[in-house]
All heavy atoms as an XYZ file, in Angstrom:
983
protein
N     100.499     82.873    -39.659
C     100.807     81.831    -40.572
C     100.632     80.468    -39.867
O     101.140     80.266    -38.794
C     102.202     82.005    -41.103
C     102.665     80.865    -41.963
S     104.397     80.910    -42.437
C     104.250     81.916    -43.861
N      99.922     79.564    -40.503
C      99.749     78.211    -39.961
C     100.913     77.342    -40.343
O     101.357     77.268    -41.459
C      98.503     77.591    -40.528
C      97.166     78.184    -40.062
C      96.017     77.510    -40.713
C      97.036     78.028    -38.584
N     101.443     76.602    -39.286
C     102.538     75.682    -39.566
C     101.896     74.359    -39.964
O     100.844     73.948    -39.390
C     103.341     75.436    -38.346
C     104.413     76.462    -38.146
C     105.369     76.080    -37.051
O     105.845     74.962    -37.006
O     105.641     76.976    -36.225
N     102.491     73.656    -40.897
C     101.920     72.375    -41.294
C     102.346     71.327    -40.321
O     103.424     71.428    -39.686
C     102.432     71.992    -42.690
O     103.829     71.850    -42.693
N     101.532     70.327    -40.140
C     101.804     69.203    -39.239
C     102.923     68.357    -39.885
O     102.881     68.067    -41.080
C     100.559     68.367    -39.061
C      99.475     69.032    -38.291
S      99.741     69.134    -36.552
C      99.545     67.437    -36.102
N     103.892     67.903    -39.072
C     104.858     67.017    -39.648
C     104.288     65.665    -39.954
O     103.253     65.274    -39.350
C     105.899     66.868    -38.489
C     105.175     67.205    -37.246
C     104.082     68.187    -37.642
N     104.843     64.992    -40.926
C     104.353     63.662    -41.309
C     104.796     62.657    -40.239
O     105.934     62.708    -39.706
C     104.927     63.277    -42.646
C     104.353     62.022    -43.229
C     104.746     61.763    -44.659
O     104.959     62.757    -45.390
O     104.939     60.604    -45.010
N     103.925     61.747    -39.898
C     104.282     60.691    -38.969
C     105.388     59.835    -39.531
O     105.334     59.403    -40.658
C     103.037     59.796    -38.669
C     103.243     58.798    -37.535
S     101.857     57.702    -37.197
C     100.695     58.851    -36.469
N     106.468     59.597    -38.718
C     107.535     58.717    -39.199
C     107.033     57.315    -39.586
O     106.011     56.814    -39.060
C     108.463     58.589    -37.969
C     108.140     59.803    -37.196
C     106.695     60.061    -37.400
N     107.701     56.719    -40.559
C     107.235     55.459    -41.133
C     107.004     54.378    -40.082
O     106.039     53.679    -40.126
C     108.212     54.959    -42.208
C     108.192     55.812    -43.430
O     107.208     56.576    -43.665
O     109.190     55.737    -44.222
N     107.968     54.185    -39.151
C     107.839     53.142    -38.128
C     106.592     53.391    -37.285
O     105.784     52.502    -37.012
C     109.091     53.030    -37.293
C     110.238     52.441    -38.134
C     108.875     52.151    -36.071
C     111.559     52.374    -37.394
N     106.411     54.658    -36.879
C     105.263     54.994    -36.068
C     103.963     54.701    -36.847
O     103.046     54.123    -36.264
C     105.269     56.464    -35.752
C     106.517     56.923    -34.966
O     107.628     56.547    -35.315
N     106.360     57.726    -33.964
N     103.911     55.047    -38.151
C     102.700     54.845    -38.932
C     102.447     53.401    -39.085
O     101.277     52.971    -39.022
C     102.911     55.539    -40.291
N     103.496     52.567    -39.374
C     103.240     51.145    -39.503
C     102.757     50.520    -38.183
O     101.876     49.658    -38.162
C     104.480     50.467    -40.055
C     104.745     50.773    -41.517
C     105.876     49.930    -42.140
N     107.160     50.245    -41.610
C     107.982     51.152    -42.183
N     107.655     51.785    -43.243
N     109.169     51.347    -41.629
N     103.379     50.921    -37.062
C     102.926     50.408    -35.781
C     101.462     50.817    -35.485
O     100.664     50.006    -35.041
C     103.847     50.953    -34.687
C     103.639     50.434    -33.261
C     103.727     48.911    -33.203
C     104.669     51.057    -32.335
N     101.101     52.019    -35.841
C      99.705     52.471    -35.678
C      98.742     51.709    -36.537
O      97.627     51.336    -36.074
C      99.630     53.977    -35.999
C      98.398     54.656    -35.463
C      97.986     54.507    -34.149
C      97.686     55.516    -36.264
C      96.887     55.171    -33.650
C      96.542     56.202    -35.791
C      96.140     56.008    -34.512
O      95.029     56.654    -34.042
N      99.197     51.331    -37.690
C      98.380     50.510    -38.620
C      98.103     49.129    -38.026
O      97.028     48.624    -38.056
C      99.043     50.395    -39.983
C      98.220     49.682    -41.059
C      98.902     49.649    -42.376
O      99.658     50.594    -42.743
O      98.670     48.670    -43.093
N      99.137     48.561    -37.432
C      99.017     47.289    -36.768
C      98.101     47.316    -35.571
O      97.280     46.395    -35.322
C     100.428     46.698    -36.384
C     100.315     45.563    -35.430
C     101.167     46.301    -37.612
N      98.183     48.409    -34.829
C      97.250     48.624    -33.706
C      95.828     48.528    -34.231
O      94.935     47.874    -33.625
C      97.508     49.932    -33.011
C      98.853     49.851    -32.252
C      96.375     50.278    -32.043
C      99.314     51.184    -31.706
N      95.538     49.142    -35.378
C      94.216     49.081    -35.974
C      93.815     47.659    -36.377
O      92.690     47.241    -36.197
N      94.789     46.896    -36.855
C      94.476     45.504    -37.267
C      94.121     44.643    -36.031
O      93.228     43.814    -36.157
C      95.728     44.883    -37.935
C      95.990     45.491    -39.308
O      95.004     46.022    -39.941
O      97.111     45.529    -39.719
N      94.766     44.900    -34.929
C      94.500     44.072    -33.751
C      93.282     44.564    -32.925
O      92.652     43.740    -32.265
C      95.739     44.022    -32.837
C      96.749     43.010    -33.276
C      97.800     43.371    -34.132
C      96.639     41.699    -32.895
C      98.693     42.436    -34.578
C      97.558     40.736    -33.374
C      98.619     41.110    -34.168
N      92.999     45.816    -32.987
C      91.876     46.390    -32.175
C      90.643     46.701    -33.013
O      89.593     46.964    -32.406
C      92.307     47.620    -31.402
O      92.578     48.684    -32.312
C      93.525     47.324    -30.555
N      90.815     46.826    -34.290
C      89.671     47.192    -35.161
C      89.410     48.644    -35.255
O      88.688     49.109    -36.131
N      90.018     49.422    -34.391
C      89.766     50.899    -34.474
C      90.934     51.738    -33.978
O      90.724     52.845    -33.461
C      88.519     51.247    -33.717
C      88.491     50.760    -32.274
C      87.140     50.979    -31.624
C      87.151     50.438    -30.220
N      86.565     49.203    -30.013
N      92.150     51.199    -34.035
C      93.330     51.907    -33.630
C      93.223     52.398    -32.179
O      93.574     53.552    -31.848
C      93.669     53.069    -34.559
C      94.016     52.575    -35.946
C      94.500     53.673    -36.875
C      94.839     53.042    -38.236
N      95.225     54.031    -39.224
N      92.779     51.504    -31.309
C      92.602     51.774    -29.907
C      93.867     51.431    -29.165
O      94.185     50.270    -28.904
C      91.427     50.967    -29.355
C      91.118     51.255    -27.933
O      91.987     51.449    -27.114
N      89.820     51.295    -27.618
N      94.655     52.414    -28.841
C      95.950     52.227    -28.236
C      95.868     51.561    -26.878
O      96.631     50.648    -26.554
C      96.756     53.595    -28.137
C      96.990     54.111    -29.527
C      98.049     53.425    -27.382
C      97.482     55.578    -29.571
N      94.905     52.008    -26.053
C      94.705     51.398    -24.735
C      94.402     49.909    -24.835
O      94.954     49.083    -24.025
C      93.614     52.113    -23.961
O      93.916     53.457    -23.741
N      93.543     49.534    -25.749
C      93.189     48.119    -25.895
C      94.395     47.350    -26.366
O      94.645     46.225    -25.907
C      92.044     48.009    -26.925
C      91.562     46.586    -27.117
C      90.378     46.486    -28.099
O      89.996     47.504    -28.700
N      89.939     45.305    -28.338
N      95.194     47.903    -27.338
C      96.328     47.209    -27.820
C      97.393     46.961    -26.678
O      97.926     45.856    -26.543
C      96.965     48.056    -28.917
C      98.191     47.420    -29.595
C      98.053     46.456    -30.524
C      99.493     47.814    -29.222
C      99.155     45.858    -31.118
C     100.602     47.239    -29.819
C     100.418     46.261    -30.753
N      97.598     47.991    -25.877
C      98.513     47.891    -24.750
C      98.059     46.774    -23.775
O      98.809     45.991    -23.283
C      98.717     49.221    -24.021
C      99.513     50.164    -24.945
C      99.366     49.075    -22.676
C      99.595     51.575    -24.436
N      96.733     46.799    -23.511
C      96.177     45.754    -22.593
C      96.393     44.367    -23.169
O      96.762     43.441    -22.415
C      94.714     45.996    -22.325
N      96.189     44.205    -24.457
C      96.382     42.912    -25.139
C      97.859     42.500    -24.989
O      98.155     41.338    -24.680
C      95.943     42.973    -26.562
C      94.490     43.126    -26.791
S      94.052     43.594    -28.509
C      94.552     42.110    -29.392
N      98.734     43.440    -25.269
C     100.166     43.125    -25.258
C     100.648     42.769    -23.847
O     101.293     41.745    -23.648
C     100.956     44.335    -25.762
N     100.206     43.599    -22.900
C     100.677     43.385    -21.493
C     100.144     42.070    -20.919
O     100.790     41.508    -20.038
C     100.265     44.582    -20.613
C     101.090     45.817    -20.917
O     102.116     45.713    -21.583
N     100.659     46.938    -20.415
N      99.023     41.555    -21.408
C      98.512     40.271    -20.961
C      99.333     39.121    -21.443
O      99.273     38.044    -20.927
C      97.060     40.110    -21.315
O      96.902     39.890    -22.672
N     100.174     39.342    -22.464
C     100.951     38.303    -23.082
C     102.453     38.362    -22.798
O     103.192     37.489    -23.263
C     100.701     38.339    -24.592
N     102.908     39.356    -22.060
C     104.309     39.539    -21.817
C     104.621     39.718    -20.340
O     103.712     40.073    -19.581
C     104.889     40.719    -22.610
C     104.189     42.052    -22.261
C     104.852     40.466    -24.113
C     104.691     43.238    -22.981
N     105.865     39.424    -19.908
C     106.182     39.586    -18.500
C     106.096     41.072    -18.092
O     106.241     41.994    -18.911
C     107.683     39.118    -18.416
C     108.030     38.597    -19.755
C     106.961     38.946    -20.690
N     105.902     41.304    -16.813
C     105.692     42.661    -16.328
C     106.838     43.630    -16.673
O     106.599     44.789    -16.996
C     105.471     42.644    -14.814
C     105.039     43.957    -14.266
C     104.681     43.917    -12.777
O     104.465     42.825    -12.233
O     104.586     44.981    -12.204
N     108.085     43.073    -16.648
C     109.225     43.968    -16.919
C     109.237     44.403    -18.357
O     109.991     45.353    -18.707
C     110.528     43.330    -16.499
C     110.931     42.080    -17.334
C     110.410     40.778    -16.712
O     109.610     40.827    -15.795
O     110.803     39.679    -17.251
N     108.463     43.802    -19.218
C     108.374     44.197    -20.641
C     107.126     44.965    -20.960
O     106.868     45.302    -22.134
C     108.405     42.973    -21.546
C     109.608     42.091    -21.445
C     110.785     42.678    -22.158
C     111.929     41.691    -22.170
N     113.162     42.255    -22.722
N     106.296     45.325    -19.963
C     105.039     46.009    -20.204
C     105.188     47.321    -20.928
O     106.165     48.051    -20.753
C     104.288     46.217    -18.869
C     103.529     45.051    -18.424
N     102.597     45.092    -17.371
C     103.458     43.745    -18.893
C     102.113     43.886    -17.199
N     102.598     43.081    -18.103
N     104.143     47.637    -21.721
C     104.026     48.920    -22.420
C     103.248     49.869    -21.517
O     102.400     49.418    -20.717
C     103.285     48.715    -23.713
C     103.923     47.762    -24.721
C     102.972     47.461    -25.862
C     105.249     48.339    -25.250
N     103.492     51.169    -21.641
C     102.807     52.159    -20.822
C     102.093     53.186    -21.730
O     102.719     53.711    -22.664
C     103.768     52.792    -19.837
C     104.319     51.768    -18.860
C     105.503     51.124    -19.096
C     103.508     51.371    -17.758
C     105.949     50.127    -18.217
C     103.961     50.447    -16.893
C     105.132     49.813    -17.114
O     105.612     48.809    -16.257
N     100.871     53.414    -21.391
C      99.963     54.266    -22.212
C     100.601     55.663    -22.478
O     100.618     56.118    -23.604
C      98.639     54.433    -21.457
C      97.687     55.456    -22.102
C      97.099     54.938    -23.398
O      96.847     53.747    -23.522
N      96.921     55.798    -24.343
N     101.136     56.294    -21.466
C     101.618     57.670    -21.623
C     102.767     57.675    -22.619
O     102.813     58.520    -23.540
C     102.056     58.215    -20.276
C     102.473     59.663    -20.367
C     102.757     60.279    -19.020
O     102.901     59.571    -17.997
N     102.934     61.590    -18.983
N     103.716     56.807    -22.527
C     104.856     56.788    -23.405
C     104.459     56.285    -24.776
O     104.812     56.900    -25.785
C     105.962     55.910    -22.806
C     107.169     55.843    -23.717
C     108.322     55.252    -22.958
N     108.840     54.040    -23.608
C     109.918     53.446    -23.229
N     110.668     53.917    -22.283
N     110.323     52.404    -23.880
N     103.699     55.208    -24.844
C     103.314     54.573    -26.155
C     102.415     55.563    -26.950
O     102.587     55.652    -28.144
C     102.597     53.271    -25.886
C     102.683     52.290    -27.001
C     103.850     51.546    -27.214
C     101.606     52.100    -27.850
C     103.902     50.663    -28.220
C     101.651     51.191    -28.851
C     102.837     50.457    -29.072
N     101.539     56.261    -26.304
C     100.613     57.149    -26.985
C     101.359     58.306    -27.668
O     100.832     58.861    -28.662
N     102.504     58.696    -27.139
C     103.281     59.782    -27.775
C     103.811     59.502    -29.145
O     104.155     60.371    -29.907
C     104.448     60.113    -26.891
C     104.034     60.772    -25.558
C     105.257     61.146    -24.739
N     104.774     61.731    -23.472
C     105.468     61.630    -22.381
N     106.597     60.919    -22.317
N     104.982     62.167    -21.268
N     103.863     58.222    -29.503
C     104.358     57.819    -30.826
C     103.392     58.234    -31.943
O     103.783     58.306    -33.118
C     104.575     56.330    -30.935
C     105.532     55.779    -29.874
C     105.377     54.488    -29.394
C     106.645     56.487    -29.478
C     106.302     53.994    -28.455
C     107.574     55.999    -28.560
C     107.387     54.745    -28.050
O     108.256     54.224    -27.174
N     102.149     58.514    -31.569
C     101.144     58.737    -32.581
C     100.500     60.156    -32.593
O      99.487     60.406    -33.229
C     100.031     57.691    -32.463
C     100.618     56.314    -32.287
C     100.530     55.647    -31.105
C     101.316     55.706    -33.328
C     101.099     54.365    -30.926
C     101.905     54.473    -33.200
C     101.800     53.806    -31.987
N     101.125     61.064    -31.828
C     100.662     62.461    -31.842
C     101.891     63.370    -31.808
O     102.943     63.013    -31.272
C      99.713     62.699    -30.680
O     100.326     62.475    -29.496
N     101.737     64.537    -32.308
C     102.824     65.538    -32.342
C     102.967     66.099    -30.913
O     101.982     66.568    -30.342
C     102.511     66.628    -33.351
C     103.574     67.718    -33.347
C     102.427     66.054    -34.772
N     104.208     66.156    -30.457
C     104.501     66.745    -29.184
C     104.389     68.253    -29.333
O     105.101     68.843    -30.177
C     105.883     66.317    -28.725
C     106.281     66.779    -27.328
O     105.981     67.929    -26.996
O     106.825     66.016    -26.598
N     103.611     68.899    -28.489
C     103.406     70.361    -28.595
C     104.742     71.076    -28.264
O     104.894     72.249    -28.782
C     102.317     70.802    -27.716
C     100.958     70.291    -28.196
C      99.843     70.696    -27.200
C      98.521     70.074    -27.697
N      97.468     70.122    -26.739
N     105.548     70.536    -27.449
C     106.791     71.254    -27.083
C     107.841     71.216    -28.192
O     108.514     72.204    -28.445
C     107.428     70.570    -25.830
C     106.486     70.696    -24.574
C     107.008     69.845    -23.490
N     106.832     68.471    -23.922
C     107.352     67.390    -23.409
N     108.148     67.523    -22.327
N     107.135     66.172    -23.836
N     107.953     70.076    -28.937
C     108.954     69.912    -29.924
C     108.460     70.070    -31.355
O     109.203     70.296    -32.273
C     109.648     68.556    -29.828
O     108.671     67.542    -30.111
C     110.249     68.317    -28.446
N     107.103     69.871    -31.494
C     106.543     69.899    -32.860
C     106.846     68.670    -33.610
O     106.690     68.687    -34.862
N     107.223     67.545    -32.961
C     107.598     66.351    -33.649
C     106.940     65.159    -33.008
O     106.462     65.217    -31.853
C     109.164     66.118    -33.584
C     109.929     67.199    -34.241
C     111.413     66.948    -34.047
C     112.207     68.068    -34.672
N     113.620     67.867    -34.502
N     106.920     64.016    -33.720
C     106.502     62.763    -33.148
C     107.617     62.162    -32.344
O     108.801     62.353    -32.667
C     106.115     61.766    -34.218
C     104.808     62.086    -34.948
C     104.841     62.911    -36.124
C     103.615     61.619    -34.481
C     103.664     63.180    -36.742
C     102.442     61.890    -35.142
C     102.469     62.687    -36.279
O     101.273     62.984    -36.895
N     107.317     61.445    -31.262
C     108.342     60.775    -30.468
C     108.845     59.608    -31.264
O     108.176     58.946    -32.071
C     107.739     60.249    -29.162
N     110.131     59.315    -31.093
C     110.759     58.184    -31.709
C     110.364     56.915    -30.959
O     110.434     56.859    -29.730
C     112.308     58.342    -31.632
O     112.701     59.517    -32.326
C     113.025     57.163    -32.269
N     109.939     55.887    -31.730
C     109.578     54.632    -31.126
C     110.772     53.971    -30.451
O     111.853     53.863    -31.110
C     108.933     53.642    -32.141
C     108.608     52.319    -31.491
C     107.688     54.263    -32.741
N     110.674     53.654    -29.191
C     111.800     53.103    -28.446
C     111.930     51.584    -28.701
O     110.960     50.906    -28.842
C     111.584     53.308    -26.920
C     111.484     54.801    -26.566
C     112.795     55.531    -26.898
O     113.861     55.196    -26.420
N     112.687     56.517    -27.772
N     113.191     51.157    -28.792
C     113.486     49.790    -29.087
C     112.870     48.810    -28.101
O     112.300     47.783    -28.468
C     115.034     49.560    -29.192
C     115.337     48.093    -29.367
C     115.574     50.334    -30.357
N     112.897     49.177    -26.838
C     112.361     48.245    -25.821
C     110.811     48.108    -25.995
O     110.267     46.994    -25.748
C     112.732     48.617    -24.371
C     112.403     50.076    -24.012
O     112.314     50.922    -24.907
O     112.221     50.323    -22.831
N     110.163     49.112    -26.475
C     108.707     48.958    -26.778
C     108.483     48.086    -27.979
O     107.542     47.271    -28.031
C     108.054     50.335    -27.034
C     107.891     51.120    -25.705
O     107.889     50.494    -24.641
O     107.727     52.358    -25.756
N     109.369     48.199    -29.013
C     109.250     47.309    -30.166
C     109.438     45.858    -29.736
O     108.769     44.965    -30.133
C     110.242     47.718    -31.261
C     109.919     48.964    -31.992
C     111.079     49.349    -32.957
C     108.649     48.801    -32.808
N     110.455     45.612    -28.919
C     110.731     44.237    -28.439
C     109.478     43.703    -27.755
O     109.036     42.574    -28.025
C     111.945     44.218    -27.494
C     112.065     42.875    -26.787
C     113.252     44.503    -28.265
N     108.873     44.537    -26.913
C     107.640     44.072    -26.228
C     106.546     43.733    -27.190
O     105.838     42.727    -27.015
C     107.213     45.152    -25.201
O     108.130     45.326    -24.198
N     106.336     44.599    -28.203
C     105.292     44.324    -29.160
C     105.594     43.016    -29.952
O     104.737     42.214    -30.165
C     105.189     45.573    -30.205
C     104.384     45.152    -31.379
C     104.627     46.750    -29.472
N     106.869     42.830    -30.347
C     107.224     41.626    -31.093
C     107.078     40.338    -30.267
O     106.689     39.282    -30.761
C     108.657     41.713    -31.658
C     108.797     42.797    -32.673
C     109.995     43.509    -32.732
C     107.817     43.166    -33.548
C     110.167     44.533    -33.637
C     107.980     44.190    -34.477
C     109.159     44.887    -34.523
N     107.285     40.445    -28.950
C     107.078     39.291    -28.069
C     105.616     39.021    -27.924
O     105.147     37.889    -28.025
C     107.714     39.532    -26.702
C     109.237     39.562    -26.769
C     107.271     38.416    -25.681
C     109.910     40.075    -25.519
N     104.807     40.035    -27.703
C     103.361     39.894    -27.488
C     102.620     39.454    -28.762
O     101.623     38.719    -28.649
C     102.767     41.186    -26.950
N     103.114     39.908    -29.897
C     102.402     39.640    -31.135
C     103.381     39.030    -32.182
O     103.881     39.738    -33.066
C     101.774     40.891    -31.733
C     100.852     41.595    -30.791
C     101.255     42.657    -30.028
C      99.532     41.127    -30.628
C     100.373     43.344    -29.169
C      98.672     41.747    -29.747
C      99.097     42.850    -29.022
N     103.719     37.737    -32.030
C     104.741     37.149    -32.891
C     104.399     37.115    -34.401
O     105.263     36.904    -35.171
C     104.896     35.735    -32.312
C     103.624     35.448    -31.513
C     103.170     36.810    -31.053
N     103.130     37.300    -34.692
C     102.719     37.345    -36.102
C     103.150     38.610    -36.814
O     103.172     38.658    -38.053
C     101.215     37.233    -36.227
C     100.614     35.880    -35.867
C      99.149     35.829    -35.818
C      98.461     36.534    -36.960
N      97.011     36.313    -36.995
N     103.511     39.665    -36.071
C     103.932     40.928    -36.698
C     105.313     40.743    -37.305
O     106.249     40.257    -36.614
C     103.949     42.078    -35.700
C     102.537     42.330    -35.160
C     104.530     43.327    -36.352
C     102.473     43.378    -34.042
N     105.431     41.077    -38.561
C     106.733     40.959    -39.240
C     107.615     42.097    -38.852
O     107.364     43.273    -39.142
C     106.473     40.922    -40.778
C     107.741     40.807    -41.606
O     108.829     40.833    -41.096
N     107.526     40.554    -42.899
N     108.700     41.778    -38.212
C     109.647     42.787    -37.714
C     110.204     43.646    -38.901
O     110.339     44.858    -38.759
C     110.830     42.168    -37.009
C     110.469     41.494    -35.722
C     111.704     40.953    -35.090
N     111.404     39.592    -34.618
C     112.293     38.774    -34.215
N     113.537     39.041    -34.255
N     111.928     37.545    -33.742
N     110.536     42.982    -40.029
C     111.052     43.685    -41.149
C     110.061     44.722    -41.704
O     110.429     45.756    -42.211
C     111.474     42.723    -42.283
C     112.764     41.961    -41.946
O     113.502     42.426    -41.087
O     112.949     40.917    -42.542
N     108.781     44.353    -41.645
C     107.776     45.278    -42.157
C     107.655     46.505    -41.245
O     107.618     47.622    -41.691
C     106.420     44.588    -42.257
C     105.366     45.514    -42.856
C     105.207     45.820    -44.206
C     104.428     46.297    -42.121
N     104.180     46.741    -44.351
C     103.684     47.041    -43.065
C     104.112     46.444    -40.787
C     102.637     47.920    -42.707
C     103.061     47.271    -40.434
C     102.391     48.002    -41.396
N     107.611     46.283    -39.927
C     107.531     47.376    -38.972
C     108.781     48.316    -39.133
O     108.620     49.518    -39.242
C     107.415     46.900    -37.518
C     106.062     46.263    -37.258
C     107.726     48.030    -36.518
C     104.934     47.243    -37.109
N     109.946     47.733    -39.111
C     111.157     48.500    -39.119
C     111.516     49.126    -40.448
O     111.989     50.285    -40.482
C     112.309     47.643    -38.579
C     112.151     47.190    -37.154
C     113.254     46.172    -36.821
C     112.302     48.351    -36.225
N     111.359     48.338    -41.511
C     111.863     48.769    -42.824
C     110.815     48.853    -43.910
O     111.169     49.302    -45.022
C     112.980     47.803    -43.274
C     114.007     47.540    -42.222
C     114.128     46.318    -41.657
C     114.861     48.541    -41.770
C     115.069     46.037    -40.652
C     115.808     48.272    -40.823
C     115.935     47.061    -40.223
N     109.628     48.394    -43.656
C     108.591     48.408    -44.675
C     108.735     47.318    -45.686
O     108.167     47.352    -46.761
N     109.530     46.273    -45.323
C     109.819     45.177    -46.284
C     108.979     43.954    -45.931
O     108.789     43.587    -44.777
C     111.262     44.783    -46.218
C     112.195     45.885    -46.695
C     113.632     45.449    -46.600
C     114.526     46.610    -47.130
N     115.908     46.270    -47.046
N     108.470     43.293    -46.959
C     107.672     42.089    -46.813
C     106.264     42.390    -46.390
O     105.797     43.532    -46.458
N     105.558     41.349    -46.025
C     104.154     41.493    -45.578
C     104.089     41.947    -44.125
O     105.035     41.862    -43.371
N     102.957     42.438    -43.745
C     102.734     42.964    -42.388
C     102.805     41.846    -41.365
O     103.238     42.065    -40.257
C     101.341     43.599    -42.327
C     101.086     44.462    -41.154
C      99.689     45.053    -41.075
C      99.195     45.660    -42.367
N      97.843     46.234    -42.249
N     102.347     40.660    -41.735
C     102.279     39.551    -40.784
C     103.045     38.359    -41.360
O     103.146     38.208    -42.567
C     100.850     39.178    -40.472
C     100.058     40.308    -39.905
C      99.115     40.986    -40.636
C     100.254     40.615    -38.552
C      98.409     41.987    -40.038
C      99.560     41.672    -37.996
C      98.626     42.329    -38.697
N     103.551     37.537    -40.442
C     104.183     36.270    -40.798
C     103.332     35.109    -40.350
O     102.473     35.252    -39.499
C     105.600     36.137    -40.187
C     105.568     36.284    -38.679
C     106.537     37.140    -40.792
C     106.883     36.024    -37.991
N     103.477     33.993    -40.962
C     102.723     32.820    -40.649
C     103.252     32.179    -39.374
O     104.445     31.834    -39.257
C     102.814     31.783    -41.783
C     101.974     30.559    -41.656
C     100.504     30.824    -41.950
O     100.225     31.781    -42.723
O      99.671     30.105    -41.455
N     102.406     32.072    -38.400
C     102.741     31.392    -37.121
C     101.667     30.385    -36.928
O     100.528     30.735    -36.599
C     102.811     32.401    -35.928
C     103.123     31.666    -34.625
C     103.825     33.483    -36.192
N     102.025     29.068    -37.117
C     100.993     28.043    -37.088
C     100.879     27.285    -35.772
O      99.810     26.831    -35.446
C     101.260     27.042    -38.240
O     102.584     26.499    -38.066
C     101.118     27.710    -39.587
N     101.980     27.132    -35.071
C     101.878     26.357    -33.803
C     102.842     26.911    -32.759
O     103.554     27.871    -32.974
N     102.872     26.256    -31.577
C     103.736     26.729    -30.515
C     105.190     26.718    -30.903
O     105.937     27.575    -30.593
C     103.549     25.876    -29.242
C     104.311     26.373    -28.062
C     103.947     27.822    -27.662
O     102.786     28.168    -27.725
N     104.949     28.609    -27.304
N     105.582     25.692    -31.681
C     106.980     25.611    -32.153
C     107.360     26.807    -32.978
O     108.352     27.443    -32.829
C     107.205     24.305    -32.913
C     108.631     23.987    -33.167
C     108.755     22.592    -33.778
O     108.572     21.611    -33.106
O     109.092     22.554    -34.999
N     106.463     27.158    -33.929
C     106.677     28.364    -34.764
C     106.629     29.603    -33.917
O     107.406     30.542    -34.162
C     105.605     28.446    -35.888
C     105.773     27.352    -36.915
O     106.899     26.842    -37.087
O     104.769     27.050    -37.574
N     105.775     29.653    -32.961
C     105.654     30.787    -32.058
C     106.941     30.986    -31.333
O     107.450     32.111    -31.203
C     104.503     30.615    -31.098
C     104.182     31.820    -30.253
O     104.253     32.938    -30.797
N     103.876     31.621    -29.023
N     107.550     29.911    -30.846
C     108.820     29.980    -30.155
C     109.909     30.530    -31.079
O     110.739     31.316    -30.689
C     109.215     28.632    -29.571
C     108.345     28.202    -28.427
O     107.577     29.086    -27.891
O     108.375     26.975    -28.119
N     109.897     30.022    -32.323
C     110.878     30.486    -33.311
C     110.733     31.983    -33.595
O     111.688     32.764    -33.707
C     110.802     29.719    -34.618
C     111.297     28.306    -34.473
O     111.983     27.988    -33.498
O     110.929     27.504    -35.382
N     109.499     32.464    -33.707
C     109.220     33.830    -34.029
C     109.713     34.738    -32.899
O     110.151     35.842    -33.163
C     107.726     34.057    -34.259
N     109.685     34.236    -31.664
C     110.107     35.003    -30.505
C     111.530     34.773    -30.135
O     112.005     35.303    -29.122
C     109.204     34.712    -29.336
C     107.836     35.261    -29.487
O     107.633     36.303    -30.089
N     106.848     34.566    -28.867
N     112.243     33.934    -30.861
C     113.546     33.408    -30.410
C     114.446     34.533    -29.855
O     114.789     35.478    -30.551
C     114.243     32.698    -31.548
O     114.540     33.594    -32.594
N     114.775     34.380    -28.575
C     115.698     35.290    -27.929
C     115.165     36.626    -27.539
O     115.872     37.408    -26.913
N     113.940     37.003    -27.898
C     113.469     38.328    -27.591
C     113.226     38.561    -26.147
O     113.380     39.690    -25.634
C     112.227     38.679    -28.395
C     112.428     38.991    -29.872
C     111.043     39.247    -30.543
C     113.326     40.102    -30.074
N     112.758     37.577    -25.414
C     112.488     37.738    -23.980
C     113.705     38.308    -23.237
O     113.526     39.142    -22.338
C     112.098     36.357    -23.311
C     110.783     35.869    -23.749
C     109.622     36.547    -23.107
O     109.739     37.579    -22.434
N     108.459     36.024    -23.252
N     114.872     37.829    -23.568
C     116.083     38.288    -22.897
C     116.903     39.270    -23.670
O     118.037     39.596    -23.321
C     116.985     37.034    -22.551
C     116.225     36.028    -21.724
O     115.486     36.484    -20.788
O     116.286     34.876    -22.006
N     116.341     39.759    -24.754
C     117.069     40.652    -25.688
C     117.384     42.001    -25.017
O     116.492     42.623    -24.420
C     116.242     40.906    -26.933
C     116.932     41.790    -27.972
C     118.018     41.036    -28.715
O     117.805     39.918    -29.140
N     119.156     41.610    -28.870
N     118.622     42.450    -25.092
C     118.974     43.778    -24.626
C     118.541     44.771    -25.677
O     118.944     44.695    -26.827
C     120.495     43.803    -24.457
C     121.014     45.196    -24.091
O     120.195     46.132    -23.905
O     122.222     45.329    -23.922
N     117.675     45.713    -25.301
C     117.186     46.675    -26.303
C     118.333     47.413    -27.060
O     118.155     47.789    -28.218
C     116.335     47.631    -25.483
C     115.911     46.863    -24.316
C     117.036     45.930    -24.055
N     119.460     47.535    -26.399
C     120.562     48.264    -27.070
C     121.197     47.472    -28.201
O     121.790     48.027    -29.107
C     121.661     48.599    -26.044
C     121.113     49.532    -25.035
O     120.381     50.453    -25.296
N     121.469     49.365    -23.740
N     121.046     46.150    -28.177
C     121.599     45.330    -29.276
C     120.555     44.742    -30.185
O     120.874     44.081    -31.157
C     122.425     44.156    -28.685
O     121.571     43.360    -27.847
C     123.583     44.684    -27.891
N     119.302     45.055    -29.920
C     118.197     44.513    -30.745
C     118.320     44.829    -32.200
O     118.243     43.980    -33.107
C     116.824     44.993    -30.227
C     115.684     44.625    -31.105
C     115.245     43.307    -31.131
C     115.031     45.580    -31.882
C     114.181     42.950    -31.951
C     113.927     45.212    -32.666
C     113.532     43.900    -32.681
N     118.518     46.074    -32.555
C     118.612     46.456    -33.962
C     119.802     45.818    -34.672
O     119.703     45.431    -35.813
C     118.693     47.995    -34.099
C     117.442     48.743    -33.758
C     117.597     50.228    -33.850
C     116.276     48.303    -34.654
N     120.906     45.628    -33.976
C     122.023     44.924    -34.585
C     121.669     43.471    -34.897
O     122.120     42.967    -35.899
C     123.215     44.938    -33.612
C     123.797     46.310    -33.362
C     124.856     46.291    -32.229
O     125.354     45.218    -31.848
O     125.130     47.381    -31.718
N     120.871     42.850    -34.091
C     120.522     41.451    -34.236
C     119.649     41.144    -35.475
O     119.590     40.082    -35.973
C     119.884     40.869    -32.982
O     118.527     41.377    -32.897
N     118.983     42.198    -35.977
C     118.055     41.982    -37.070
C     118.612     42.571    -38.368
O     117.967     42.453    -39.448
C     116.663     42.571    -36.794
C     116.730     44.086    -36.549
C     115.982     41.845    -35.690
C     115.436     44.729    -36.527
N     119.737     43.198    -38.362
C     120.284     43.826    -39.606
C     121.100     42.792    -40.359
O     121.529     41.826    -39.951
C     121.179     45.003    -39.314
O     121.023     45.613    -38.107
C-alpha cells in the first residue's frame, strides 16, 4: 500500500513561494546566498537546515517546522516580505518599502530580536 505524501504546512509553502519570487525558480541555494549577503553572520541561513522545510523527512514522514530564527533572518534580509502573510496568510505577500527610512521601519528591532519572543511581538 502506498502512503500519501503529507501536505506542506502553510508557512513552509508560503516561504517556498517567496523563494520562487526572489529567485525565479524556487532556488533555495540562491535565496540563501541573497539573504546571507544582506544580514550579519550570526543571522545566516544554512542550506541543510533551510532545505528541510521543503521536503518530507524520510525518518519522520513530515516536513520540518520552520524555525523562528530563520524567519527573523528572512525578514531582516527581505524587508518587503509581509510577515503577516508568511505567518498567517493575511494581507499581500509584499509590503511597500520605498526608502531607507521605510526599510528601517520594516526591520525595526529584528536585528536584536530574541527568536523566543519574536512570535509574541507580532501577535
